[in-house]
KEGU-213205 format. One record per residue (C-alpha): y, z, x; residue in three letters; residue number from 1. Coordinates in steps of 0.25 Angstrom, whole numbers. Layout:
+-------+-------+-------+-----+-----+
|     Y |     Z |     X |  aa |   i |
+-------+-------+-------+-----+-----+
|     Y |     Z |     X | ALA | NUM |
...
+-------+-------+-------+-----+-----+
END
This chain:
+-------+-------+-------+-----+-----+
|     Y |     Z |     X |  aa |   i |
+-------+-------+-------+-----+-----+
|  -107 |    -2 |    -2 | UNK |   1 |
|   -95 |     5 |    -7 | UNK |   2 |
|   -90 |    19 |    -4 | UNK |   3 |
|   -93 |    23 |   -18 | UNK |   4 |
|  -107 |    18 |   -17 | UNK |   5 |
|  -109 |    26 |    -4 | UNK |   6 |
|  -104 |    38 |   -11 | UNK |   7 |
|  -115 |    36 |   -21 | UNK |   8 |
|  -126 |    38 |   -11 | UNK |   9 |
|  -133 |    51 |   -11 | UNK |  10 |
|  -129 |    61 |     0 | UNK |  11 |
|  -130 |    76 |     1 | UNK |  12 |
|  -118 |    84 |    -3 | UNK |  13 |
|  -110 |    89 |    10 | UNK |  14 |
|  -100 |    99 |    13 | UNK |  15 |
|   -87 |    93 |    17 | UNK |  16 |
|   -85 |   103 |    29 | UNK |  17 |
|   -99 |    99 |    34 | UNK |  18 |
|   -95 |    84 |    33 | UNK |  19 |
|   -82 |    86 |    41 | UNK |  20 |
|   -90 |    94 |    51 | UNK |  21 |
|  -100 |    83 |    53 | UNK |  22 |
|   -90 |    72 |    54 | UNK |  23 |
|   -81 |    80 |    64 | UNK |  24 |
|   -94 |    84 |    72 | UNK |  25 |
|   -98 |    69 |    73 | UNK |  26 |
|   -85 |    64 |    77 | UNK |  27 |
|   -82 |    75 |    87 | UNK |  28 |
|   -96 |    74 |    93 | UNK |  29 |
|   -95 |    59 |    95 | UNK |  30 |
|   -80 |    62 |   101 | UNK |  31 |
|   -85 |    72 |   110 | UNK |  32 |
|   -96 |    63 |   115 | UNK |  33 |
|   -87 |    52 |   118 | UNK |  34 |
|   -77 |    61 |   124 | UNK |  35 |
|   -87 |    64 |   134 | UNK |  36 |
|   -91 |    49 |   136 | UNK |  37 |
|   -76 |    45 |   137 | UNK |  38 |
|   -73 |    55 |   148 | UNK |  39 |
|   -81 |    46 |   158 | UNK |  40 |
|   -73 |    34 |   153 | UNK |  41 |
|   -60 |    40 |   156 | UNK |  42 |
|   -64 |    44 |   170 | UNK |  43 |
|   -72 |    32 |   173 | UNK |  44 |
|   -63 |    27 |   185 | UNK |  45 |
|   -64 |    40 |   191 | UNK |  46 |
|   -79 |    42 |   189 | UNK |  47 |
|   -81 |    28 |   194 | UNK |  48 |
|   -75 |    32 |   207 | UNK |  49 |
|   -82 |    45 |   209 | UNK |  50 |
|   -96 |    42 |   204 | UNK |  51 |
|   -97 |    27 |   206 | UNK |  52 |
|   -88 |    23 |   217 | UNK |  53 |
|   -87 |     8 |   220 | UNK |  54 |
|   -77 |    -1 |   227 | UNK |  55 |
|   -76 |    -9 |   214 | UNK |  56 |
|   -69 |    -1 |   204 | UNK |  57 |
|   -75 |    -8 |   192 | UNK |  58 |
|   -89 |    -5 |   197 | UNK |  59 |
|   -86 |    10 |   198 | UNK |  60 |
|   -81 |     9 |   183 | UNK |  61 |
|   -93 |     1 |   179 | UNK |  62 |
|  -102 |    12 |   185 | UNK |  63 |
|   -94 |    23 |   177 | UNK |  64 |
|   -96 |    14 |   164 | UNK |  65 |
|  -111 |    12 |   167 | UNK |  66 |
|  -112 |    28 |   168 | UNK |  67 |
|  -106 |    28 |   154 | UNK |  68 |
|  -116 |    17 |   149 | UNK |  69 |
|  -127 |    26 |   155 | UNK |  70 |
|  -123 |    37 |   145 | UNK |  71 |
|  -123 |    27 |   134 | UNK |  72 |
|  -137 |    22 |   138 | UNK |  73 |
|  -143 |    36 |   136 | UNK |  74 |
|  -136 |    38 |   122 | UNK |  75 |
|  -148 |    31 |   115 | UNK |  76 |
|  -157 |    41 |   121 | UNK |  77 |
|  -148 |    52 |   116 | UNK |  78 |
|  -148 |    46 |   102 | UNK |  79 |
|  -163 |    46 |   102 | UNK |  80 |
|  -164 |    60 |   106 | UNK |  81 |
|  -153 |    67 |    98 | UNK |  82 |
|  -154 |    57 |    87 | UNK |  83 |
|  -168 |    60 |    84 | UNK |  84 |
|  -165 |    75 |    85 | UNK |  85 |
|  -153 |    73 |    75 | UNK |  86 |
|  -162 |    65 |    65 | UNK |  87 |
|  -173 |    76 |    66 | UNK |  88 |
|  -165 |    89 |    68 | UNK |  89 |
|  -151 |    86 |    64 | UNK |  90 |
|  -138 |    80 |    69 | UNK |  91 |
|  -131 |    93 |    73 | UNK |  92 |
|  -140 |    98 |    84 | UNK |  93 |
|  -141 |    84 |    91 | UNK |  94 |
|  -125 |    83 |    90 | UNK |  95 |
|  -123 |    97 |    97 | UNK |  96 |
|  -133 |    95 |   108 | UNK |  97 |
|  -128 |    81 |   111 | UNK |  98 |
|  -113 |    83 |   111 | UNK |  99 |
|  -114 |    96 |   120 | UNK | 100 |
|  -123 |    88 |   129 | UNK | 101 |
|  -113 |    77 |   130 | UNK | 102 |
|  -102 |    86 |   133 | UNK | 103 |
|  -109 |    94 |   144 | UNK | 104 |
|  -114 |    82 |   151 | UNK | 105 |
|  -100 |    76 |   151 | UNK | 106 |
|   -95 |    89 |   158 | UNK | 107 |
|  -106 |    88 |   168 | UNK | 108 |
|   -99 |    75 |   173 | UNK | 109 |
|   -88 |    83 |   178 | UNK | 110 |
|   -97 |    91 |   188 | UNK | 111 |
|  -103 |    79 |   194 | UNK | 112 |
|  -101 |    76 |   209 | UNK | 113 |
|   -95 |    63 |   213 | UNK | 114 |
|  -100 |    52 |   223 | UNK | 115 |
|   -91 |    58 |   234 | UNK | 116 |
|   -98 |    71 |   232 | UNK | 117 |
|  -113 |    68 |   231 | UNK | 118 |
|  -114 |    53 |   232 | UNK | 119 |
|  -124 |    45 |   224 | UNK | 120 |
|  -128 |    57 |   217 | UNK | 121 |
|  -115 |    57 |   209 | UNK | 122 |
|  -117 |    44 |   201 | UNK | 123 |
|  -131 |    48 |   198 | UNK | 124 |
|  -128 |    62 |   193 | UNK | 125 |
|  -116 |    55 |   185 | UNK | 126 |
|  -126 |    45 |   178 | UNK | 127 |
|  -137 |    55 |   175 | UNK | 128 |
|  -127 |    64 |   168 | UNK | 129 |
|  -122 |    52 |   160 | UNK | 130 |
|  -137 |    49 |   156 | UNK | 131 |
|  -138 |    64 |   151 | UNK | 132 |
|  -124 |    63 |   144 | UNK | 133 |
|  -129 |    50 |   137 | UNK | 134 |
|  -141 |    57 |   130 | UNK | 135 |
|  -131 |    67 |   124 | UNK | 136 |
|  -121 |    56 |   120 | UNK | 137 |
|  -132 |    49 |   112 | UNK | 138 |
|  -136 |    62 |   105 | UNK | 139 |
|  -121 |    64 |   101 | UNK | 140 |
|  -121 |    50 |    94 | UNK | 141 |
|  -134 |    53 |    86 | UNK | 142 |
|  -129 |    65 |    80 | UNK | 143 |
|  -114 |    63 |    78 | UNK | 144 |
|  -116 |    49 |    73 | UNK | 145 |
|  -124 |    54 |    61 | UNK | 146 |
|  -120 |    68 |    56 | UNK | 147 |
|  -105 |    64 |    53 | UNK | 148 |
|  -108 |    51 |    45 | UNK | 149 |
|  -120 |    58 |    38 | UNK | 150 |
|  -111 |    69 |    33 | UNK | 151 |
|   -99 |    62 |    28 | UNK | 152 |
|   -97 |    55 |    14 | UNK | 153 |
|  -101 |    40 |    13 | UNK | 154 |
|   -87 |    35 |    11 | UNK | 155 |
|   -83 |    42 |    25 | UNK | 156 |
|   -94 |    38 |    33 | UNK | 157 |
|   -88 |    25 |    39 | UNK | 158 |
|   -75 |    33 |    43 | UNK | 159 |
|   -84 |    44 |    49 | UNK | 160 |
|   -92 |    34 |    57 | UNK | 161 |
|   -79 |    29 |    63 | UNK | 162 |
|   -74 |    43 |    65 | UNK | 163 |
|   -87 |    48 |    72 | UNK | 164 |
|   -90 |    35 |    80 | UNK | 165 |
|   -76 |    30 |    83 | UNK | 166 |
|   -67 |    42 |    80 | UNK | 167 |
|   -76 |    51 |    88 | UNK | 168 |
|   -75 |    41 |   100 | UNK | 169 |
|   -60 |    40 |    98 | UNK | 170 |
|   -59 |    55 |    98 | UNK | 171 |
|   -68 |    56 |   110 | UNK | 172 |
|   -60 |    46 |   118 | UNK | 173 |
|   -47 |    54 |   113 | UNK | 174 |
|   -52 |    67 |   119 | UNK | 175 |
|   -56 |    60 |   132 | UNK | 176 |
|   -42 |    53 |   133 | UNK | 177 |
|   -36 |    67 |   131 | UNK | 178 |
|   -45 |    73 |   141 | UNK | 179 |
|   -42 |    62 |   151 | UNK | 180 |
|   -27 |    63 |   149 | UNK | 181 |
|   -28 |    78 |   151 | UNK | 182 |
|   -36 |    77 |   164 | UNK | 183 |
|   -27 |    66 |   169 | UNK | 184 |
|   -16 |    76 |   168 | UNK | 185 |
|   -23 |    88 |   174 | UNK | 186 |
|   -29 |    80 |   185 | UNK | 187 |
|   -19 |    69 |   189 | UNK | 188 |
|   -21 |    58 |   199 | UNK | 189 |
|   -32 |    60 |   209 | UNK | 190 |
|   -36 |    74 |   203 | UNK | 191 |
|   -42 |    67 |   191 | UNK | 192 |
|   -52 |    60 |   201 | UNK | 193 |
|   -56 |    74 |   206 | UNK | 194 |
|   -56 |    83 |   193 | UNK | 195 |
|   -50 |    76 |   182 | UNK | 196 |
|   -63 |    68 |   179 | UNK | 197 |
|   -71 |    80 |   180 | UNK | 198 |
|   -63 |    88 |   170 | UNK | 199 |
|   -64 |    76 |   160 | UNK | 200 |
|   -79 |    78 |   160 | UNK | 201 |
|   -78 |    93 |   160 | UNK | 202 |
|   -72 |    92 |   146 | UNK | 203 |
|   -86 |    88 |   141 | UNK | 204 |
|   -88 |   103 |   140 | UNK | 205 |
|   -78 |   104 |   129 | UNK | 206 |
|   -85 |    93 |   121 | UNK | 207 |
|   -98 |   101 |   122 | UNK | 208 |
|   -92 |   114 |   117 | UNK | 209 |
|   -84 |   108 |   106 | UNK | 210 |
|   -96 |   100 |   101 | UNK | 211 |
|  -105 |   113 |   101 | UNK | 212 |
|   -94 |   120 |    93 | UNK | 213 |
|   -92 |   109 |    83 | UNK | 214 |
|  -106 |   105 |    80 | UNK | 215 |
|  -113 |   118 |    80 | UNK | 216 |
|  -108 |   120 |    65 | UNK | 217 |
|  -111 |   106 |    61 | UNK | 218 |
|  -121 |   104 |    49 | UNK | 219 |
|  -131 |    93 |    48 | UNK | 220 |
|  -127 |    80 |    40 | UNK | 221 |
|  -131 |    80 |    25 | UNK | 222 |
|  -140 |    68 |    27 | UNK | 223 |
|  -148 |    74 |    38 | UNK | 224 |
|  -149 |    87 |    30 | UNK | 225 |
|  -155 |    79 |    19 | UNK | 226 |
|  -165 |    72 |    28 | UNK | 227 |
|  -169 |    86 |    34 | UNK | 228 |
|  -171 |    91 |    20 | UNK | 229 |
|  -180 |    79 |    16 | UNK | 230 |
|  -188 |    81 |    29 | UNK | 231 |
|  -190 |    96 |    26 | UNK | 232 |
|  -194 |    93 |    12 | UNK | 233 |
|  -205 |    83 |    17 | UNK | 234 |
|  -210 |    93 |    27 | UNK | 235 |
|  -211 |   104 |    16 | UNK | 236 |
|  -219 |    94 |     7 | UNK | 237 |
|  -228 |    91 |    19 | UNK | 238 |
|  -231 |   105 |    20 | UNK | 239 |
|  -235 |   105 |     6 | UNK | 240 |
|  -245 |    94 |     8 | UNK | 241 |
|  -236 |    81 |     7 | UNK | 242 |
|  -240 |    69 |    16 | UNK | 243 |
|  -235 |    71 |    30 | UNK | 244 |
|  -224 |    60 |    32 | UNK | 245 |
|  -223 |    54 |    46 | UNK | 246 |
|  -209 |    55 |    52 | UNK | 247 |
|  -205 |    47 |    64 | UNK | 248 |
|  -195 |    52 |    74 | UNK | 249 |
|  -181 |    46 |    72 | UNK | 250 |
|  -182 |    38 |    84 | UNK | 251 |
|  -195 |    31 |    80 | UNK | 252 |
|  -190 |    28 |    67 | UNK | 253 |
|  -177 |    22 |    72 | UNK | 254 |
|  -186 |    12 |    81 | UNK | 255 |
|  -196 |     9 |    70 | UNK | 256 |
|  -196 |    -4 |    63 | UNK | 257 |
|  -187 |     1 |    52 | UNK | 258 |
|  -175 |     4 |    61 | UNK | 259 |
|  -177 |    -3 |    74 | UNK | 260 |
|  -170 |   -15 |    69 | UNK | 261 |
|  -158 |    -7 |    63 | UNK | 262 |
|  -156 |     0 |    77 | UNK | 263 |
|  -155 |   -13 |    84 | UNK | 264 |
|  -146 |   -20 |    74 | UNK | 265 |
|  -137 |    -8 |    75 | UNK | 266 |
|  -135 |   -10 |    90 | UNK | 267 |
|  -127 |   -23 |    88 | UNK | 268 |
|  -116 |   -14 |    82 | UNK | 269 |
|  -117 |    -2 |    91 | UNK | 270 |
|  -117 |   -11 |   103 | UNK | 271 |
|  -105 |   -18 |    98 | UNK | 272 |
|   -98 |    -6 |    94 | UNK | 273 |
|  -101 |     2 |   106 | UNK | 274 |
|   -97 |    -9 |   116 | UNK | 275 |
|   -84 |   -11 |   109 | UNK | 276 |
|   -81 |     4 |   110 | UNK | 277 |
|   -85 |     6 |   125 | UNK | 278 |
|   -77 |    -7 |   128 | UNK | 279 |
|   -65 |    -3 |   121 | UNK | 280 |
|   -63 |    13 |   120 | UNK | 281 |
|   -73 |    15 |   132 | UNK | 282 |
|   -67 |     5 |   141 | UNK | 283 |
|   -52 |     8 |   138 | UNK | 284 |
|   -50 |    20 |   147 | UNK | 285 |
|   -55 |    11 |   159 | UNK | 286 |
|   -47 |    -1 |   154 | UNK | 287 |
|   -34 |     6 |   153 | UNK | 288 |
|   -36 |    11 |   168 | UNK | 289 |
|   -41 |    -1 |   175 | UNK | 290 |
|   -35 |   -12 |   167 | UNK | 291 |
|   -22 |    -7 |   160 | UNK | 292 |
|   -19 |     3 |   171 | UNK | 293 |
|   -14 |    13 |   161 | UNK | 294 |
|   -11 |    27 |   167 | UNK | 295 |
|   -20 |    38 |   164 | UNK | 296 |
|   -10 |    45 |   154 | UNK | 297 |
|    -7 |    31 |   147 | UNK | 298 |
|   -22 |    28 |   147 | UNK | 299 |
|   -26 |    41 |   141 | UNK | 300 |
|   -15 |    40 |   130 | UNK | 301 |
|   -20 |    26 |   126 | UNK | 302 |
|   -34 |    30 |   125 | UNK | 303 |
|   -31 |    42 |   116 | UNK | 304 |
|   -24 |    33 |   107 | UNK | 305 |
|   -36 |    23 |   107 | UNK | 306 |
|   -45 |    35 |   104 | UNK | 307 |
|   -36 |    38 |    91 | UNK | 308 |
|   -37 |    23 |    88 | UNK | 309 |
|   -52 |    23 |    89 | UNK | 310 |
|   -53 |    35 |    79 | UNK | 311 |
|   -44 |    28 |    69 | UNK | 312 |
|   -51 |    15 |    70 | UNK | 313 |
|   -65 |    20 |    70 | UNK | 314 |
|   -63 |    28 |    57 | UNK | 315 |
|   -56 |    16 |    51 | UNK | 316 |
|   -67 |     6 |    55 | UNK | 317 |
|   -78 |    16 |    50 | UNK | 318 |
|   -71 |    19 |    37 | UNK | 319 |
|   -69 |     3 |    35 | UNK | 320 |
|   -84 |     2 |    35 | UNK | 321 |
|   -85 |    11 |    22 | UNK | 322 |
|   -77 |     0 |    15 | UNK | 323 |
|   -82 |   -13 |    20 | UNK | 324 |
|   -95 |    -9 |    25 | UNK | 325 |
|  -101 |    -6 |    39 | UNK | 326 |
|  -104 |   -20 |    42 | UNK | 327 |
|   -91 |   -25 |    37 | UNK | 328 |
|   -84 |   -16 |    46 | UNK | 329 |
|   -92 |   -20 |    58 | UNK | 330 |
|   -89 |   -35 |    55 | UNK | 331 |
|   -74 |   -34 |    53 | UNK | 332 |
|   -72 |   -24 |    65 | UNK | 333 |
|   -82 |   -33 |    74 | UNK | 334 |
|   -73 |   -45 |    71 | UNK | 335 |
|   -60 |   -38 |    75 | UNK | 336 |
|   -67 |   -32 |    87 | UNK | 337 |
|   -72 |   -46 |    92 | UNK | 338 |
|   -58 |   -52 |    92 | UNK | 339 |
|   -49 |   -40 |    95 | UNK | 340 |
|   -56 |   -32 |   106 | UNK | 341 |
|   -57 |   -43 |   117 | UNK | 342 |
|   -42 |   -47 |   114 | UNK | 343 |
|   -38 |   -33 |   116 | UNK | 344 |
|   -45 |   -31 |   129 | UNK | 345 |
|   -38 |   -44 |   134 | UNK | 346 |
|   -24 |   -39 |   129 | UNK | 347 |
|   -25 |   -25 |   135 | UNK | 348 |
|   -22 |   -30 |   150 | UNK | 349 |
|   -10 |   -38 |   145 | UNK | 350 |
|    -3 |   -25 |   139 | UNK | 351 |
|    10 |   -24 |   145 | UNK | 352 |
|    12 |    -9 |   141 | UNK | 353 |
|     4 |     3 |   140 | UNK | 354 |
|     7 |     3 |   125 | UNK | 355 |
|     0 |   -10 |   123 | UNK | 356 |
|   -11 |    -6 |   132 | UNK | 357 |
|   -13 |     6 |   122 | UNK | 358 |
|   -12 |    -4 |   110 | UNK | 359 |
|   -23 |   -13 |   115 | UNK | 360 |
|   -31 |    -1 |   119 | UNK | 361 |
|   -30 |     6 |   105 | UNK | 362 |
|   -34 |    -7 |    98 | UNK | 363 |
|   -46 |    -9 |   107 | UNK | 364 |
|   -51 |     5 |   105 | UNK | 365 |
|   -49 |     5 |    90 | UNK | 366 |
|   -57 |    -8 |    88 | UNK | 367 |
|   -68 |    -5 |    98 | UNK | 368 |
|   -71 |     8 |    90 | UNK | 369 |
|   -69 |     2 |    76 | UNK | 370 |
|   -81 |    -7 |    79 | UNK | 371 |
|   -91 |     5 |    80 | UNK | 372 |
|   -84 |    15 |    70 | UNK | 373 |
|   -94 |    11 |    58 | UNK | 374 |
|  -106 |    10 |    67 | UNK | 375 |
|  -109 |    25 |    66 | UNK | 376 |
|  -111 |    25 |    51 | UNK | 377 |
|  -117 |    11 |    51 | UNK | 378 |
|  -128 |    17 |    60 | UNK | 379 |
|  -130 |    29 |    51 | UNK | 380 |
|  -132 |    20 |    39 | UNK | 381 |
|  -142 |    12 |    46 | UNK | 382 |
|  -152 |    24 |    48 | UNK | 383 |
|  -158 |    35 |    39 | UNK | 384 |
|  -155 |    49 |    41 | UNK | 385 |
|  -168 |    52 |    48 | UNK | 386 |
|  -165 |    43 |    60 | UNK | 387 |
|  -150 |    41 |    58 | UNK | 388 |
|  -145 |    49 |    71 | UNK | 389 |
|  -156 |    42 |    79 | UNK | 390 |
|  -153 |    28 |    74 | UNK | 391 |
|  -138 |    30 |    74 | UNK | 392 |
|  -138 |    36 |    88 | UNK | 393 |
|  -147 |    25 |    94 | UNK | 394 |
|  -140 |    14 |    88 | UNK | 395 |
|  -126 |    19 |    92 | UNK | 396 |
|  -130 |    23 |   106 | UNK | 397 |
|  -138 |    11 |   110 | UNK | 398 |
|  -127 |     2 |   106 | UNK | 399 |
|  -116 |    11 |   112 | UNK | 400 |
|  -124 |    12 |   125 | UNK | 401 |
|  -124 |    -3 |   126 | UNK | 402 |
|  -110 |    -3 |   123 | UNK | 403 |
|  -107 |     7 |   133 | UNK | 404 |
|  -112 |    -2 |   144 | UNK | 405 |
|  -101 |   -12 |   141 | UNK | 406 |
|   -90 |    -5 |   149 | UNK | 407 |
|   -99 |    -5 |   161 | UNK | 408 |
|  -102 |   -20 |   159 | UNK | 409 |
|   -87 |   -23 |   158 | UNK | 410 |
|   -84 |   -16 |   171 | UNK | 411 |
|   -95 |   -23 |   178 | UNK | 412 |
|   -91 |   -37 |   173 | UNK | 413 |
|   -76 |   -35 |   176 | UNK | 414 |
|   -74 |   -37 |   190 | UNK | 415 |
|   -61 |   -30 |   190 | UNK | 416 |
|   -51 |   -23 |   180 | UNK | 417 |
|   -44 |   -36 |   177 | UNK | 418 |
|   -57 |   -42 |   171 | UNK | 419 |
|   -59 |   -30 |   162 | UNK | 420 |
|   -51 |   -35 |   150 | UNK | 421 |
|   -58 |   -49 |   149 | UNK | 422 |
|   -72 |   -42 |   152 | UNK | 423 |
|   -69 |   -32 |   141 | UNK | 424 |
|   -65 |   -43 |   131 | UNK | 425 |
|   -77 |   -51 |   133 | UNK | 426 |
|   -86 |   -39 |   132 | UNK | 427 |
|   -80 |   -34 |   119 | UNK | 428 |
|   -80 |   -47 |   113 | UNK | 429 |
|   -95 |   -49 |   116 | UNK | 430 |
|   -98 |   -35 |   110 | UNK | 431 |
|   -89 |   -37 |    98 | UNK | 432 |
|   -98 |   -49 |    95 | UNK | 433 |
|  -111 |   -40 |    95 | UNK | 434 |
|  -104 |   -30 |    86 | UNK | 435 |
|  -100 |   -41 |    76 | UNK | 436 |
|  -115 |   -47 |    76 | UNK | 437 |
|  -119 |   -33 |    73 | UNK | 438 |
|  -109 |   -32 |    62 | UNK | 439 |
|  -115 |   -44 |    55 | UNK | 440 |
|  -129 |   -40 |    57 | UNK | 441 |
|  -130 |   -26 |    53 | UNK | 442 |
|  -131 |   -22 |    38 | UNK | 443 |
|  -122 |   -15 |    29 | UNK | 444 |
|  -125 |     0 |    29 | UNK | 445 |
|  -113 |     6 |    21 | UNK | 446 |
|  -118 |    18 |    12 | UNK | 447 |
|  -132 |    18 |    18 | UNK | 448 |
|  -132 |    32 |    25 | UNK | 449 |
|  -139 |    39 |    13 | UNK | 450 |
|  -148 |    27 |    10 | UNK | 451 |
|  -152 |    27 |    25 | UNK | 452 |
|  -156 |    41 |    23 | UNK | 453 |
|  -165 |    38 |    11 | UNK | 454 |
|  -172 |    27 |    19 | UNK | 455 |
|  -177 |    38 |    29 | UNK | 456 |
|  -190 |    32 |    34 | UNK | 457 |
|  -195 |    45 |    39 | UNK | 458 |
+-------+-------+-------+-----+-----+
END
């Protein structure tokens, strides 16, 4: 369907200031969320030594990534809880509570005692806090991944999908890179192992305060307002004697015969996209340290450039889906990923200068994020407004939870750092095949956001 055809779809009139506010809030909310998650990736080697000590460095690292995966495993629960609330009561309230919750739980990590201080209790407390954080993270996805795309004009939905999903991730990683660079300067050498990592986590307070300030003035999306008005009209009619309509909860509707298959098919793309992201942008901080042996300053600079590349590539890939369709974008990006990503992981260790390390890292990050840039709007277009936050949140979080396990699996399979490039190449190749299968299986959804609302079964 062409952009012109999309524009012909009926949509409520929206104030442009409100549109920009919704897009900025969605992008910033996801960026702050991923900033809090990326903080752990940047201090993974230190956290591994302090909370999961082992004679085998790769086992300590695998334990840290496993704790990261624990957070991801709780995200579907968060999406179910916050998504159901967002579909019933509005996206704004769910977004505020979830973003503030993520920030506060992140800051709490800086207060945890280490194994040297309290023994086995340290990793237990660490994992429990990761579980709590995961619930809030799932809530952020359910709210931020709907309100922005529901508010913007059809011709910009692909670009906004990339801006929120990939751009928000890039911005979050950029903020984490800047924070890491600053803390490395404030706490050089051994001082970072004492206070630097704690202060990295304490910055979660900033994201909570900023999120509360930005989202408090946010308005609901026009599509959700339209749905709320329809529900109010039905309720008024029922008071006047109209037949009472049975309305199922968003979660029950999602797992009904009508939508269960849609949810499962979506997972092919979200697993492929999520795994690609965590094996590239997610694993790069560790790769640069243990394989490329890049100094902290150089690694931080490379990761900052990678973050900028992720934003640009994600917006471009998302906008591309407006011209060639969501399905077409997935197919072409999937083919490029299948060939390029394994090759780049094998080339990275051969780089003979820090500049070439940076070039390969930037290409890896950009391609890894481009794959999932159109997924957000694709998921939005798969569900009606009444279950969109729940459906999008669960589809995204289940897939990304499985994808988040990939770094742990890689760290366990690789016996030492020298085996990481080949192991990553094999994993990313297999995941790219899954992504490509999903690209061929899913239907085209371009332009179906409003029609999805019209199909509202409740």
